[in-house]
C-alpha positions in Angstrom: -33.6 -5.9 -6.8 -33.2 -8.4 -4.3 -36.5 -8.1 -2.3 -35.8 -11.1 -0.1 -32.4 -11.4 1.9 -31.7 -14.8 3.4 -28.5 -14.8 6.0 -26.2 -17.1 7.3 -25.7 -16.6 11.0 -22.1 -17.9 11.9 -19.0 -15.9 10.3 -21.6 -13.7 8.2 -23.8 -11.8 11.1 -22.0 -12.7 14.3 -18.4 -13.1 15.0 -18.4 -16.7 16.7 -15.2 -18.3 15.0 -12.9 -17.7 18.0 -15.4 -19.5 20.4 -16.4 -22.4 17.6 -12.5 -22.5 17.1 -11.8 -22.8 20.8 -14.8 -25.5 21.3 -13.6 -27.8 18.1 -10.2 -27.7 19.5 -11.6 -28.8 23.3 -13.0 -31.8 21.0 -9.8 -32.7 19.2 -7.9 -32.6 22.6 -10.4 -35.0 24.1 -9.9 -37.3 21.2 -5.7 -37.0 21.5 -5.8 -34.8 18.1 -3.7 -31.6 18.3 -5.3 -28.3 18.1 -6.3 -26.4 15.3 -4.5 -23.2 14.3 -7.3 -20.6 13.0 -5.5 -20.5 9.4 -5.7 -24.7 9.7 -9.3 -24.5 10.9 -10.6 -22.3 8.1 -8.8 -24.4 5.7 -10.2 -27.5 6.7 -13.6 -26.9 8.1 -16.7 -27.6 6.1 -20.3 -27.9 6.2 -22.1 -30.0 6.5 -19.8 -30.2 9.8 -20.6 -34.1 9.8 -18.0 -34.1 6.7 -15.4 -32.5 8.6 -15.7 -34.8 11.6 -15.8 -37.8 9.5 -13.0 -36.6 8.0 -10.9 -35.7 11.2 -12.4 -37.8 13.8 -13.6 -40.7 12.1 -13.7 -43.0 15.5 -16.1 -40.5 17.1 -19.8 -40.9 17.0 -21.8 -37.5 16.0 -23.9 -37.8 19.0 -20.8 -37.6 21.4 -19.5 -34.8 19.2 -22.6 -32.8 19.2 -23.0 -33.2 23.1 -19.3 -32.4 23.8 -19.4 -29.1 21.4 -22.5 -27.9 23.0 -21.2 -28.1 26.4 -18.0 -26.3 25.5 -19.2 -23.8 23.4 -22.1 -22.8 26.0 -19.1 -21.4 28.0 -17.9 -19.4 25.4 -20.8 -17.7 23.4 -21.6 -15.2 26.2 -18.9 -13.0 24.6 -19.8 -13.7 21.0 -20.3 -10.4 19.7 -21.9 -9.1 16.4 -19.8 -8.8 13.1 -19.2 -4.9 12.1 -22.2 -3.4 10.4 -24.5 -6.3 10.7 -26.8 -4.3 12.7 -27.0 -1.3 10.4 -27.4 -3.8 7.4 -30.5 -5.2 9.2 -31.9 -2.4 9.9 -31.7 -1.0 6.2 -33.2 -3.9 4.7 -36.0 -4.1 7.0 -36.6 0.0 6.9 -36.5 -0.8 2.6 -39.2 -3.6 2.8 -36.9 -6.5 2.2 -38.0 -9.7 3.6 -35.1 -11.0 6.0 -34.6 -15.0 6.3 -32.2 -17.1 8.3 -30.7 -20.4 7.1 -28.0 -21.5 9.6 -26.1 -24.9 10.9 -26.0 -22.8 14.3 -27.9 -25.3 17.2 -31.2 -24.1 18.1 -30.3 -23.5 21.7 -27.4 -21.6 20.8 -29.4 -19.1 18.4 -32.2 -19.0 21.1 -29.6 -17.5 23.7 -27.4 -15.5 21.1 -30.5 -14.0 18.8 -32.1 -12.0 21.9 -28.9 -10.6 23.6 -27.6 -9.5 20.0 -31.0 -7.7 19.4 -31.7 -9.9 16.1 -34.6 -11.9 17.2 -37.2 -10.1 15.7 -35.5 -9.4 12.0 -36.4 -12.6 10.4 -39.6 -13.6 8.7 -38.2 -17.2 9.6 -35.0 -18.6 11.2 -34.3 -22.1 9.9 -31.5 -23.2 12.5 -29.6 -26.5 13.5 -30.0 -27.3 9.4 -27.1 -29.6 8.8 -27.1 -29.2 4.9 -28.6 -26.1 3.8 -29.2 -27.3 0.4 -32.1 -29.8 1.6 -33.7 -26.9 2.9 -33.8 -23.8 0.7 -36.2 -25.1 -2.0 -38.9 -25.5 1.0 -38.2 -22.2 2.4 -38.7 -20.3 -1.0 -41.7 -22.5 -1.3 -43.1 -21.9 2.0 -43.1 -18.0 1.5 -43.4 -18.2 -2.3 -39.9 -16.4 -2.8 -39.1 -15.3 -6.5 -35.4 -17.0 -6.6 -34.8 -13.9 -9.2 -35.5 -11.5 -6.5 -33.5 -13.6 -3.6 -30.0 -13.1 -2.7 -28.2 -15.6 -0.1 -25.4 -14.2 1.9 -23.0 -16.5 3.3 -19.3 -16.8 4.2 -18.6 -20.6 3.1 -18.5 -22.7 0.3 -21.8 -24.4 1.4 -23.4 -21.4 1.4 -22.6 -20.6 -2.7 -23.4 -23.9 -3.3 -26.9 -23.8 -1.6 -27.6 -20.5 -3.2 -26.9 -22.1 -6.3 -28.5 -25.1 -5.7 -31.9 -22.9 -4.9 -31.6 -20.7 -8.0 -30.8 -17.8 -6.2 -28.0 -15.0 -6.2 -25.2 -16.2 -4.1 -22.8 -13.5 -2.0 -19.8 -14.2 0.1 -18.3 -11.9 2.8 -14.8 -12.4 3.8 -15.5 -12.2 7.5 -16.0 -15.6 8.6 -15.2 -19.3 8.4 -13.4 -19.9 4.7 -10.6 -18.2 3.4 -10.6 -15.6 0.9 -9.1 -17.9 -1.7 -11.6 -20.6 -1.0 -14.5 -18.2 -1.8 -13.1 -16.9 -4.6 -12.8 -20.4 -6.2 -16.5 -21.2 -5.3 -17.1 -18.3 -7.8 -20.0 -16.4 -6.1 -22.0 -14.0 -7.8 -21.1 -11.3 -5.3 -18.1 -10.9 -3.2 -17.6 -8.4 -0.4 -15.0 -7.7 2.3 -17.7 -6.8 5.0 -21.3 -6.1 5.5 -21.1 -2.3 5.0 -20.0 -3.2 1.4 -23.0 -5.4 0.5 -25.2 -2.5 2.2 -23.6 0.0 -0.3 -24.1 -2.2 -3.0 -27.6 -2.8 -2.1 -28.2 0.7 -1.6 -27.1 1.4 -5.2 -29.1 -1.5 -6.7 -32.4 0.2 -5.4 -31.6 3.6 -6.6 -33.2 4.8 -10.2 -31.1 4.8 -13.0 -30.7 8.4 -13.2 -29.7 8.7 -9.2 -33.1 10.5 -8.6 -36.2 8.8 -6.7 -39.9 9.2 -7.7 -41.5 12.0 -5.8 
């Protein structure tokens, strides 16, 4: 059973893809590039995001891109909603005694604004945010809380999340609600693949049930 669950934020718990696309296109327009469609963005965007910008805006300094993105995103994030079933899943996991963690590239300032507004600030034992390469952090997170990799699941919406889980020796779960296309996630071969968080919750319920379908009294 997965006693520990590490979540990504964007595209996994929170539907900020439209706002991120809009902010990214403002940066592209600033540098004279045509805006990306949603399909183009999902096919081209990658983490670490420094690699995405190095490929598409090689002439721009990351410090300037960071500043421009933060300024643009601030104007858009107020309407960013939770993804369907996110709150229900977190409530279920907490009631079941599972330890919850966050490992995300979201800027710390944006997380600090979104988490209280969305009611998610108190769910995580630790929130690791503003992480450019999650592979560089996952071992330290496992060690800090003495988490058994065999009992730990990393849930995300991108190839990078699957690669991070594999790097950390934990199970990987991809949801089709975010940034990468279904074809990209299927090609990355996660251990689990679900359409949404409701399906993940249903899986966790089945996983925790006794083999004979009855709970001990």
